PDB file with SEQRES, HELIX, SHEET and CRYST1 records, atoms N, CA, C and O in Angstrom:
SEQRES   1 A   72  MET LEU ALA ASP LEU GLY ALA LEU ALA ILE ALA ILE ASP          
SEQRES   2 A   72  PRO GLU THR ASP ARG LYS ALA TRP SER ASP ILE LEU ALA          
SEQRES   3 A   72  LEU ALA ASP ARG PHE ARG LEU SER VAL TYR ASP ALA ALA          
SEQRES   4 A   72  TYR LEU GLU LEU ALA GLU SER HIS ARG LEU PRO LEU ALA          
SEQRES   5 A   72  THR LEU ASP GLN ALA LEU ARG ALA ALA GLY ALA THR LEU          
SEQRES   6 A   72  ASN VAL ALA LEU LEU GLY LEU                                  
HELIX    1 AA1 LEU A    2  ALA A    7  1                                   6    
HELIX    2 AA2 THR A   16  LYS A   19  1                                   4    
HELIX    3 AA3 ALA A   20  ILE A   24  3                                   5    
HELIX    4 AA4 LEU A   25  PHE A   31  1                                   7    
HELIX    5 AA5 VAL A   35  SER A   46  1                                  12    
HELIX    6 AA6 GLN A   56  THR A   64  1                                   9    
SHEET    1 AA1 2 LEU A  51  ALA A  52  0                                        
SHEET    2 AA1 2 LEU A  69  LEU A  70  1                                        
CRYST1    1.000    1.000    1.000  90.00  90.00  90.00 P 1           1          
ATOM      1  N   MET A   1     -16.307 -23.545  -8.535  1.00  0.00           N  
ATOM      2  CA  MET A   1     -15.498 -22.631  -7.915  1.00  0.00           C  
ATOM      3  C   MET A   1     -15.453 -22.968  -6.350  1.00  0.00           C  
ATOM      4  O   MET A   1     -14.358 -22.911  -5.790  1.00  0.00           O  
ATOM      5  N   LEU A   2     -16.459 -23.276  -5.709  1.00  0.00           N  
ATOM      6  CA  LEU A   2     -16.569 -23.643  -4.356  1.00  0.00           C  
ATOM      7  C   LEU A   2     -15.655 -24.943  -4.122  1.00  0.00           C  
ATOM      8  O   LEU A   2     -14.898 -24.977  -3.152  1.00  0.00           O  
ATOM      9  N   ALA A   3     -15.727 -25.847  -4.889  1.00  0.00           N  
ATOM     10  CA  ALA A   3     -14.918 -27.056  -4.788  1.00  0.00           C  
ATOM     11  C   ALA A   3     -13.448 -26.630  -4.899  1.00  0.00           C  
ATOM     12  O   ALA A   3     -12.640 -27.082  -4.087  1.00  0.00           O  
ATOM     13  N   ASP A   4     -13.095 -25.859  -5.778  1.00  0.00           N  
ATOM     14  CA  ASP A   4     -11.608 -25.390  -5.856  1.00  0.00           C  
ATOM     15  C   ASP A   4     -11.247 -24.637  -4.597  1.00  0.00           C  
ATOM     16  O   ASP A   4     -10.116 -24.756  -4.126  1.00  0.00           O  
ATOM     17  N   LEU A   5     -12.155 -23.871  -4.034  1.00  0.00           N  
ATOM     18  CA  LEU A   5     -11.782 -23.096  -2.876  1.00  0.00           C  
ATOM     19  C   LEU A   5     -11.628 -24.062  -1.662  1.00  0.00           C  
ATOM     20  O   LEU A   5     -10.747 -23.881  -0.821  1.00  0.00           O  
ATOM     21  N   GLY A   6     -12.525 -25.103  -1.600  1.00  0.00           N  
ATOM     22  CA  GLY A   6     -12.464 -26.060  -0.573  1.00  0.00           C  
ATOM     23  C   GLY A   6     -11.187 -26.973  -0.672  1.00  0.00           C  
ATOM     24  O   GLY A   6     -10.839 -27.653   0.293  1.00  0.00           O  
ATOM     25  N   ALA A   7     -10.583 -26.973  -1.709  1.00  0.00           N  
ATOM     26  CA  ALA A   7      -9.366 -27.802  -1.935  1.00  0.00           C  
ATOM     27  C   ALA A   7      -8.146 -27.055  -1.413  1.00  0.00           C  
ATOM     28  O   ALA A   7      -7.135 -27.680  -1.093  1.00  0.00           O  
ATOM     29  N   LEU A   8      -8.218 -25.774  -1.324  1.00  0.00           N  
ATOM     30  CA  LEU A   8      -7.044 -24.974  -0.851  1.00  0.00           C  
ATOM     31  C   LEU A   8      -6.720 -25.196   0.706  1.00  0.00           C  
ATOM     32  O   LEU A   8      -7.630 -25.324   1.525  1.00  0.00           O  
ATOM     33  N   ALA A   9      -5.454 -25.230   1.033  1.00  0.00           N  
ATOM     34  CA  ALA A   9      -4.971 -25.403   2.360  1.00  0.00           C  
ATOM     35  C   ALA A   9      -5.089 -24.089   3.169  1.00  0.00           C  
ATOM     36  O   ALA A   9      -4.074 -23.500   3.540  1.00  0.00           O  
ATOM     37  N   ILE A  10      -6.363 -23.622   3.448  1.00  0.00           N  
ATOM     38  CA  ILE A  10      -6.495 -22.388   4.070  1.00  0.00           C  
ATOM     39  C   ILE A  10      -6.468 -22.546   5.577  1.00  0.00           C  
ATOM     40  O   ILE A  10      -7.205 -23.340   6.162  1.00  0.00           O  
ATOM     41  N   ALA A  11      -5.516 -21.692   6.234  1.00  0.00           N  
ATOM     42  CA  ALA A  11      -5.380 -21.742   7.685  1.00  0.00           C  
ATOM     43  C   ALA A  11      -5.549 -20.426   8.279  1.00  0.00           C  
ATOM     44  O   ALA A  11      -5.272 -19.406   7.648  1.00  0.00           O  
ATOM     45  N   ILE A  12      -6.013 -20.409   9.518  1.00  0.00           N  
ATOM     46  CA  ILE A  12      -6.317 -19.072  10.233  1.00  0.00           C  
ATOM     47  C   ILE A  12      -4.982 -18.787  11.058  1.00  0.00           C  
ATOM     48  O   ILE A  12      -4.461 -19.652  11.763  1.00  0.00           O  
ATOM     49  N   ASP A  13      -4.541 -17.665  10.927  1.00  0.00           N  
ATOM     50  CA  ASP A  13      -3.359 -17.170  11.686  1.00  0.00           C  
ATOM     51  C   ASP A  13      -3.767 -16.845  13.161  1.00  0.00           C  
ATOM     52  O   ASP A  13      -4.532 -15.914  13.417  1.00  0.00           O  
ATOM     53  N   PRO A  14      -3.261 -17.595  14.049  1.00  0.00           N  
ATOM     54  CA  PRO A  14      -3.603 -17.433  15.436  1.00  0.00           C  
ATOM     55  C   PRO A  14      -3.101 -16.140  16.058  1.00  0.00           C  
ATOM     56  O   PRO A  14      -3.571 -15.754  17.128  1.00  0.00           O  
ATOM     57  N   GLU A  15      -2.187 -15.483  15.433  1.00  0.00           N  
ATOM     58  CA  GLU A  15      -1.645 -14.216  15.951  1.00  0.00           C  
ATOM     59  C   GLU A  15      -2.380 -12.979  15.501  1.00  0.00           C  
ATOM     60  O   GLU A  15      -2.212 -11.899  16.067  1.00  0.00           O  
ATOM     61  N   THR A  16      -3.195 -13.142  14.483  1.00  0.00           N  
ATOM     62  CA  THR A  16      -3.858 -11.882  13.919  1.00  0.00           C  
ATOM     63  C   THR A  16      -4.720 -11.171  15.003  1.00  0.00           C  
ATOM     64  O   THR A  16      -4.653  -9.948  15.117  1.00  0.00           O  
ATOM     65  N   ASP A  17      -5.527 -11.920  15.800  1.00  0.00           N  
ATOM     66  CA  ASP A  17      -6.265 -11.311  16.768  1.00  0.00           C  
ATOM     67  C   ASP A  17      -5.395 -10.545  17.859  1.00  0.00           C  
ATOM     68  O   ASP A  17      -5.823  -9.482  18.309  1.00  0.00           O  
ATOM     69  N   ARG A  18      -4.391 -10.977  18.216  1.00  0.00           N  
ATOM     70  CA  ARG A  18      -3.480 -10.309  19.065  1.00  0.00           C  
ATOM     71  C   ARG A  18      -2.954  -9.065  18.584  1.00  0.00           C  
ATOM     72  O   ARG A  18      -2.872  -8.086  19.326  1.00  0.00           O  
ATOM     73  N   LYS A  19      -2.539  -9.046  17.204  1.00  0.00           N  
ATOM     74  CA  LYS A  19      -1.912  -8.052  16.589  1.00  0.00           C  
ATOM     75  C   LYS A  19      -2.874  -6.863  16.096  1.00  0.00           C  
ATOM     76  O   LYS A  19      -2.455  -5.732  15.850  1.00  0.00           O  
ATOM     77  N   ALA A  20      -4.125  -7.233  15.990  1.00  0.00           N  
ATOM     78  CA  ALA A  20      -5.079  -6.380  15.397  1.00  0.00           C  
ATOM     79  C   ALA A  20      -5.072  -4.890  15.884  1.00  0.00           C  
ATOM     80  O   ALA A  20      -5.086  -3.943  15.097  1.00  0.00           O  
ATOM     81  N   TRP A  21      -5.050  -4.771  17.176  1.00  0.00           N  
ATOM     82  CA  TRP A  21      -5.155  -3.418  17.849  1.00  0.00           C  
ATOM     83  C   TRP A  21      -3.747  -2.823  18.088  1.00  0.00           C  
ATOM     84  O   TRP A  21      -3.629  -1.770  18.714  1.00  0.00           O  
ATOM     85  N   SER A  22      -2.716  -3.465  17.611  1.00  0.00           N  
ATOM     86  CA  SER A  22      -1.301  -2.920  17.832  1.00  0.00           C  
ATOM     87  C   SER A  22      -0.648  -2.848  16.496  1.00  0.00           C  
ATOM     88  O   SER A  22      -0.756  -1.846  15.788  1.00  0.00           O  
ATOM     89  N   ASP A  23       0.054  -3.944  16.130  1.00  0.00           N  
ATOM     90  CA  ASP A  23       0.835  -3.880  14.840  1.00  0.00           C  
ATOM     91  C   ASP A  23       0.114  -3.575  13.628  1.00  0.00           C  
ATOM     92  O   ASP A  23       0.631  -2.871  12.759  1.00  0.00           O  
ATOM     93  N   ILE A  24      -1.097  -4.079  13.507  1.00  0.00           N  
ATOM     94  CA  ILE A  24      -1.866  -3.876  12.208  1.00  0.00           C  
ATOM     95  C   ILE A  24      -2.385  -2.425  12.240  1.00  0.00           C  
ATOM     96  O   ILE A  24      -2.277  -1.759  11.211  1.00  0.00           O  
ATOM     97  N   LEU A  25      -2.913  -1.909  13.290  1.00  0.00           N  
ATOM     98  CA  LEU A  25      -3.277  -0.553  13.287  1.00  0.00           C  
ATOM     99  C   LEU A  25      -2.098   0.494  12.984  1.00  0.00           C  
ATOM    100  O   LEU A  25      -2.239   1.526  12.327  1.00  0.00           O  
ATOM    101  N   ALA A  26      -0.998   0.080  13.535  1.00  0.00           N  
ATOM    102  CA  ALA A  26       0.211   0.900  13.363  1.00  0.00           C  
ATOM    103  C   ALA A  26       0.605   0.855  11.841  1.00  0.00           C  
ATOM    104  O   ALA A  26       0.938   1.883  11.252  1.00  0.00           O  
ATOM    105  N   LEU A  27       0.558  -0.278  11.275  1.00  0.00           N  
ATOM    106  CA  LEU A  27       0.930  -0.358   9.783  1.00  0.00           C  
ATOM    107  C   LEU A  27      -0.098   0.485   8.981  1.00  0.00           C  
ATOM    108  O   LEU A  27       0.277   1.234   8.079  1.00  0.00           O  
ATOM    109  N   ALA A  28      -1.398   0.348   9.326  1.00  0.00           N  
ATOM    110  CA  ALA A  28      -2.483   1.056   8.665  1.00  0.00           C  
ATOM    111  C   ALA A  28      -2.124   2.637   8.738  1.00  0.00           C  
ATOM    112  O   ALA A  28      -2.106   3.343   7.729  1.00  0.00           O  
ATOM    113  N   ASP A  29      -1.867   3.070   9.917  1.00  0.00           N  
ATOM    114  CA  ASP A  29      -1.539   4.485  10.155  1.00  0.00           C  
ATOM    115  C   ASP A  29      -0.252   4.843   9.481  1.00  0.00           C  
ATOM    116  O   ASP A  29      -0.168   5.884   8.828  1.00  0.00           O  
ATOM    117  N   ARG A  30       0.744   4.025   9.614  1.00  0.00           N  
ATOM    118  CA  ARG A  30       2.170   4.450   8.994  1.00  0.00           C  
ATOM    119  C   ARG A  30       2.040   4.559   7.467  1.00  0.00           C  
ATOM    120  O   ARG A  30       2.652   5.436   6.858  1.00  0.00           O  
ATOM    121  N   PHE A  31       1.229   3.650   6.834  1.00  0.00           N  
ATOM    122  CA  PHE A  31       1.279   3.630   5.328  1.00  0.00           C  
ATOM    123  C   PHE A  31      -0.074   4.151   4.705  1.00  0.00           C  
ATOM    124  O   PHE A  31      -0.273   4.124   3.491  1.00  0.00           O  
ATOM    125  N   ARG A  32      -0.979   4.622   5.607  1.00  0.00           N  
ATOM    126  CA  ARG A  32      -2.277   5.142   5.167  1.00  0.00           C  
ATOM    127  C   ARG A  32      -3.059   4.098   4.318  1.00  0.00           C  
ATOM    128  O   ARG A  32      -3.548   4.350   3.217  1.00  0.00           O  
ATOM    129  N   LEU A  33      -3.126   2.817   4.998  1.00  0.00           N  
ATOM    130  CA  LEU A  33      -3.733   1.743   4.422  1.00  0.00           C  
ATOM    131  C   LEU A  33      -5.048   1.429   5.181  1.00  0.00           C  
ATOM    132  O   LEU A  33      -5.223   1.868   6.318  1.00  0.00           O  
ATOM    133  N   SER A  34      -5.911   0.715   4.586  1.00  0.00           N  
ATOM    134  CA  SER A  34      -7.092   0.168   5.377  1.00  0.00           C  
ATOM    135  C   SER A  34      -6.571  -0.843   6.283  1.00  0.00           C  
ATOM    136  O   SER A  34      -5.485  -1.400   6.119  1.00  0.00           O  
ATOM    137  N   VAL A  35      -7.382  -1.067   7.252  1.00  0.00           N  
ATOM    138  CA  VAL A  35      -6.925  -2.141   8.224  1.00  0.00           C  
ATOM    139  C   VAL A  35      -6.895  -3.537   7.548  1.00  0.00           C  
ATOM    140  O   VAL A  35      -6.084  -4.387   7.916  1.00  0.00           O  
ATOM    141  N   TYR A  36      -7.778  -3.758   6.568  1.00  0.00           N  
ATOM    142  CA  TYR A  36      -7.711  -4.972   5.825  1.00  0.00           C  
ATOM    143  C   TYR A  36      -6.495  -5.110   5.042  1.00  0.00           C  
ATOM    144  O   TYR A  36      -5.892  -6.183   5.057  1.00  0.00           O  
ATOM    145  N   ASP A  37      -6.051  -4.053   4.309  1.00  0.00           N  
ATOM    146  CA  ASP A  37      -4.722  -4.113   3.632  1.00  0.00           C  
ATOM    147  C   ASP A  37      -3.557  -4.208   4.557  1.00  0.00           C  
ATOM    148  O   ASP A  37      -2.594  -4.901   4.228  1.00  0.00           O  
ATOM    149  N   ALA A  38      -3.573  -3.556   5.704  1.00  0.00           N  
ATOM    150  CA  ALA A  38      -2.574  -3.618   6.736  1.00  0.00           C  
ATOM    151  C   ALA A  38      -2.412  -5.042   7.352  1.00  0.00           C  
ATOM    152  O   ALA A  38      -1.327  -5.513   7.692  1.00  0.00           O  
ATOM    153  N   ALA A  39      -3.607  -5.669   7.456  1.00  0.00           N  
ATOM    154  CA  ALA A  39      -3.558  -7.022   7.976  1.00  0.00           C  
ATOM    155  C   ALA A  39      -2.841  -7.938   6.992  1.00  0.00           C  
ATOM    156  O   ALA A  39      -2.049  -8.812   7.344  1.00  0.00           O  
ATOM    157  N   TYR A  40      -3.180  -7.669   5.729  1.00  0.00           N  
ATOM    158  CA  TYR A  40      -2.588  -8.600   4.606  1.00  0.00           C  
ATOM    159  C   TYR A  40      -1.103  -8.366   4.714  1.00  0.00           C  
ATOM    160  O   TYR A  40      -0.320  -9.315   4.747  1.00  0.00           O  
ATOM    161  N   LEU A  41      -0.704  -7.099   4.769  1.00  0.00           N  
ATOM    162  CA  LEU A  41       0.695  -6.741   4.812  1.00  0.00           C  
ATOM    163  C   LEU A  41       1.504  -7.358   5.993  1.00  0.00           C  
ATOM    164  O   LEU A  41       2.629  -7.826   5.823  1.00  0.00           O  
ATOM    165  N   GLU A  42       0.864  -7.333   7.209  1.00  0.00           N  
ATOM    166  CA  GLU A  42       1.519  -7.795   8.311  1.00  0.00           C  
ATOM    167  C   GLU A  42       1.570  -9.289   8.266  1.00  0.00           C  
ATOM    168  O   GLU A  42       2.538  -9.856   8.771  1.00  0.00           O  
ATOM    169  N   LEU A  43       0.580  -9.996   7.687  1.00  0.00           N  
ATOM    170  CA  LEU A  43       0.621 -11.376   7.433  1.00  0.00           C  
ATOM    171  C   LEU A  43       1.692 -11.754   6.622  1.00  0.00           C  
ATOM    172  O   LEU A  43       2.436 -12.686   6.930  1.00  0.00           O  
ATOM    173  N   ALA A  44       1.829 -11.042   5.528  1.00  0.00           N  
ATOM    174  CA  ALA A  44       2.989 -11.353   4.486  1.00  0.00           C  
ATOM    175  C   ALA A  44       4.355 -11.197   5.139  1.00  0.00           C  
ATOM    176  O   ALA A  44       5.256 -12.029   5.028  1.00  0.00           O  
ATOM    177  N   GLU A  45       4.437 -10.015   5.859  1.00  0.00           N  
ATOM    178  CA  GLU A  45       5.708  -9.717   6.504  1.00  0.00           C  
ATOM    179  C   GLU A  45       6.084 -10.733   7.600  1.00  0.00           C  
ATOM    180  O   GLU A  45       7.205 -11.240   7.629  1.00  0.00           O  
ATOM    181  N   SER A  46       5.149 -11.014   8.479  1.00  0.00           N  
ATOM    182  CA  SER A  46       5.507 -11.866   9.609  1.00  0.00           C  
ATOM    183  C   SER A  46       5.721 -13.293   9.292  1.00  0.00           C  
ATOM    184  O   SER A  46       6.413 -13.997  10.028  1.00  0.00           O  
ATOM    185  N   HIS A  47       5.147 -13.750   8.215  1.00  0.00           N  
ATOM    186  CA  HIS A  47       5.174 -15.132   7.724  1.00  0.00           C  
ATOM    187  C   HIS A  47       6.295 -15.256   6.463  1.00  0.00           C  
ATOM    188  O   HIS A  47       6.497 -16.306   5.853  1.00  0.00           O  
ATOM    189  N   ARG A  48       6.869 -14.190   6.239  1.00  0.00           N  
ATOM    190  CA  ARG A  48       7.844 -14.077   5.183  1.00  0.00           C  
ATOM    191  C   ARG A  48       7.265 -14.598   3.839  1.00  0.00           C  
ATOM    192  O   ARG A  48       7.904 -15.379   3.134  1.00  0.00           O  
ATOM    193  N   LEU A  49       6.134 -14.176   3.537  1.00  0.00           N  
ATOM    194  CA  LEU A  49       5.429 -14.552   2.347  1.00  0.00           C  
ATOM    195  C   LEU A  49       5.412 -13.493   1.324  1.00  0.00           C  
ATOM    196  O   LEU A  49       5.410 -12.322   1.703  1.00  0.00           O  
ATOM    197  N   PRO A  50       5.399 -13.803  -0.051  1.00  0.00           N  
ATOM    198  CA  PRO A  50       5.197 -12.638  -0.944  1.00  0.00           C  
ATOM    199  C   PRO A  50       3.882 -12.039  -0.879  1.00  0.00           C  
ATOM    200  O   PRO A  50       2.922 -12.713  -0.505  1.00  0.00           O  
ATOM    201  N   LEU A  51       3.761 -10.821  -1.215  1.00  0.00           N  
ATOM    202  CA  LEU A  51       2.466 -10.087  -1.199  1.00  0.00           C  
ATOM    203  C   LEU A  51       2.045 -10.010  -2.620  1.00  0.00           C  
ATOM    204  O   LEU A  51       2.729  -9.473  -3.491  1.00  0.00           O  
ATOM    205  N   ALA A  52       0.833 -10.596  -2.828  1.00  0.00           N  
ATOM    206  CA  ALA A  52       0.227 -10.573  -4.160  1.00  0.00           C  
ATOM    207  C   ALA A  52      -0.875  -9.520  -4.389  1.00  0.00           C  
ATOM    208  O   ALA A  52      -2.054  -9.763  -4.128  1.00  0.00           O  
ATOM    209  N   THR A  53      -0.491  -8.453  -4.840  1.00  0.00           N  
ATOM    210  CA  THR A  53      -1.353  -7.255  -5.012  1.00  0.00           C  
ATOM    211  C   THR A  53      -1.017  -6.431  -6.150  1.00  0.00           C  
ATOM    212  O   THR A  53       0.142  -6.402  -6.561  1.00  0.00           O  
ATOM    213  N   LEU A  54      -1.969  -5.739  -6.707  1.00  0.00           N  
ATOM    214  CA  LEU A  54      -1.577  -4.703  -7.763  1.00  0.00           C  
ATOM    215  C   LEU A  54      -1.882  -3.293  -7.189  1.00  0.00           C  
ATOM    216  O   LEU A  54      -1.774  -2.282  -7.884  1.00  0.00           O  
ATOM    217  N   ASP A  55      -2.248  -3.273  -5.956  1.00  0.00           N  
ATOM    218  CA  ASP A  55      -2.605  -1.977  -5.311  1.00  0.00           C  
ATOM    219  C   ASP A  55      -1.312  -1.302  -5.039  1.00  0.00           C  
ATOM    220  O   ASP A  55      -0.455  -1.879  -4.370  1.00  0.00           O  
ATOM    221  N   GLN A  56      -1.105  -0.008  -5.562  1.00  0.00           N  
ATOM    222  CA  GLN A  56       0.257   0.683  -5.508  1.00  0.00           C  
ATOM    223  C   GLN A  56       0.478   1.017  -4.071  1.00  0.00           C  
ATOM    224  O   GLN A  56       1.605   0.776  -3.640  1.00  0.00           O  
ATOM    225  N   ALA A  57      -0.390   1.524  -3.261  1.00  0.00           N  
ATOM    226  CA  ALA A  57      -0.042   1.957  -1.863  1.00  0.00           C  
ATOM    227  C   ALA A  57       0.409   0.694  -1.110  1.00  0.00           C  
ATOM    228  O   ALA A  57       1.324   0.776  -0.291  1.00  0.00           O  
ATOM    229  N   LEU A  58      -0.236  -0.522  -1.376  1.00  0.00           N  
ATOM    230  CA  LEU A  58       0.100  -1.638  -0.636  1.00  0.00           C  
ATOM    231  C   LEU A  58       1.395  -2.212  -1.168  1.00  0.00           C  
ATOM    232  O   LEU A  58       2.126  -2.815  -0.383  1.00  0.00           O  
ATOM    233  N   ARG A  59       1.724  -2.082  -2.385  1.00  0.00           N  
ATOM    234  CA  ARG A  59       3.016  -2.577  -2.982  1.00  0.00           C  
ATOM    235  C   ARG A  59       4.150  -1.710  -2.463  1.00  0.00           C  
ATOM    236  O   ARG A  59       5.235  -2.211  -2.167  1.00  0.00           O  
ATOM    237  N   ALA A  60       3.893  -0.369  -2.348  1.00  0.00           N  
ATOM    238  CA  ALA A  60       4.805   0.576  -1.782  1.00  0.00           C  
ATOM    239  C   ALA A  60       5.201   0.241  -0.348  1.00  0.00           C  
ATOM    240  O   ALA A  60       6.379   0.233   0.009  1.00  0.00           O  
ATOM    241  N   ALA A  61       4.116  -0.053   0.512  1.00  0.00           N  
ATOM    242  CA  ALA A  61       4.329  -0.361   1.779  1.00  0.00           C  
ATOM    243  C   ALA A  61       5.135  -1.685   1.953  1.00  0.00           C  
ATOM    244  O   ALA A  61       6.016  -1.747   2.810  1.00  0.00           O  
ATOM    245  N   GLY A  62       4.845  -2.730   1.158  1.00  0.00           N  
ATOM    246  CA  GLY A  62       5.520  -3.911   1.145  1.00  0.00           C  
ATOM    247  C   GLY A  62       7.028  -3.722   0.817  1.00  0.00           C  
ATOM    248  O   GLY A  62       7.927  -4.230   1.488  1.00  0.00           O  
ATOM    249  N   ALA A  63       7.211  -2.975  -0.232  1.00  0.00           N  
ATOM    250  CA  ALA A  63       8.602  -2.658  -0.676  1.00  0.00           C  
ATOM    251  C   ALA A  63       9.349  -2.011   0.425  1.00  0.00           C  
ATOM    252  O   ALA A  63      10.503  -2.382   0.635  1.00  0.00           O  
ATOM    253  N   THR A  64       8.798  -1.054   1.174  1.00  0.00           N  
ATOM    254  CA  THR A  64       9.352  -0.417   2.313  1.00  0.00           C  
ATOM    255  C   THR A  64       9.832  -1.350   3.427  1.00  0.00           C  
ATOM    256  O   THR A  64      10.866  -1.161   4.068  1.00  0.00           O  
ATOM    257  N   LEU A  65       8.959  -2.411   3.606  1.00  0.00           N  
ATOM    258  CA  LEU A  65       9.286  -3.355   4.652  1.00  0.00           C  
ATOM    259  C   LEU A  65      10.031  -4.638   4.043  1.00  0.00           C  
ATOM    260  O   LEU A  65      10.062  -5.684   4.692  1.00  0.00           O  
ATOM    261  N   ASN A  66      10.612  -4.534   2.818  1.00  0.00           N  
ATOM    262  CA  ASN A  66      11.302  -5.600   2.131  1.00  0.00           C  
ATOM    263  C   ASN A  66      10.398  -6.834   2.001  1.00  0.00           C  
ATOM    264  O   ASN A  66      10.967  -7.925   2.046  1.00  0.00           O  
ATOM    265  N   VAL A  67       9.168  -6.810   1.858  1.00  0.00           N  
ATOM    266  CA  VAL A  67       8.376  -7.915   1.511  1.00  0.00           C  
ATOM    267  C   VAL A  67       8.374  -8.177   0.025  1.00  0.00           C  
ATOM    268  O   VAL A  67       8.206  -7.280  -0.801  1.00  0.00           O  
ATOM    269  N   ALA A  68       8.572  -9.469  -0.287  1.00  0.00           N  
ATOM    270  CA  ALA A  68       8.632  -9.835  -1.715  1.00  0.00           C  
ATOM    271  C   ALA A  68       7.240  -9.474  -2.361  1.00  0.00           C  
ATOM    272  O   ALA A  68       6.190  -9.682  -1.753  1.00  0.00           O  
ATOM    273  N   LEU A  69       7.276  -8.998  -3.450  1.00  0.00           N  
ATOM    274  CA  LEU A  69       5.951  -8.630  -4.183  1.00  0.00           C  
ATOM    275  C   LEU A  69       5.746  -9.516  -5.498  1.00  0.00           C  
ATOM    276  O   LEU A  69       6.666  -9.828  -6.254  1.00  0.00           O  
ATOM    277  N   LEU A  70       4.475  -9.855  -5.653  1.00  0.00           N  
ATOM    278  CA  LEU A  70       4.180 -10.639  -6.767  1.00  0.00           C  
ATOM    279  C   LEU A  70       3.149  -9.777  -7.628  1.00  0.00           C  
ATOM    280  O   LEU A  70       2.355  -9.024  -7.063  1.00  0.00           O  
ATOM    281  N   GLY A  71       3.188  -9.915  -9.034  1.00  0.00           N  
ATOM    282  CA  GLY A  71       2.363  -9.131  -9.827  1.00  0.00           C  
ATOM    283  C   GLY A  71       3.238  -8.231 -10.652  1.00  0.00           C  
ATOM    284  O   GLY A  71       4.462  -8.352 -10.711  1.00  0.00           O  
ATOM    285  N   LEU A  72       2.499  -7.273 -11.318  1.00  0.00           N  
ATOM    286  CA  LEU A  72       3.289  -6.415 -12.295  1.00  0.00           C  
ATOM    287  C   LEU A  72       4.435  -5.680 -11.551  1.00  0.00           C  
ATOM    288  O   LEU A  72       5.193  -4.933 -12.170  1.00  0.00           O  
TER     289      LEU A  72                                                      
END                                                                             
């Protein structure tokens, strides 16, 4: 499993630190999400990536922001 994980093209988003106390907290408050889920939502929205989650609250927030959704 660790070899598979190491093969992924994982990158750190340089904007996340800057947005943590503004945009991400605002999303968490607006949609009643954890900061972790709000960070995931903000990342998907800002990079125009689909959101892969089965969490209903996170899916609803993504749909409201017109983020593409993967999963059921």
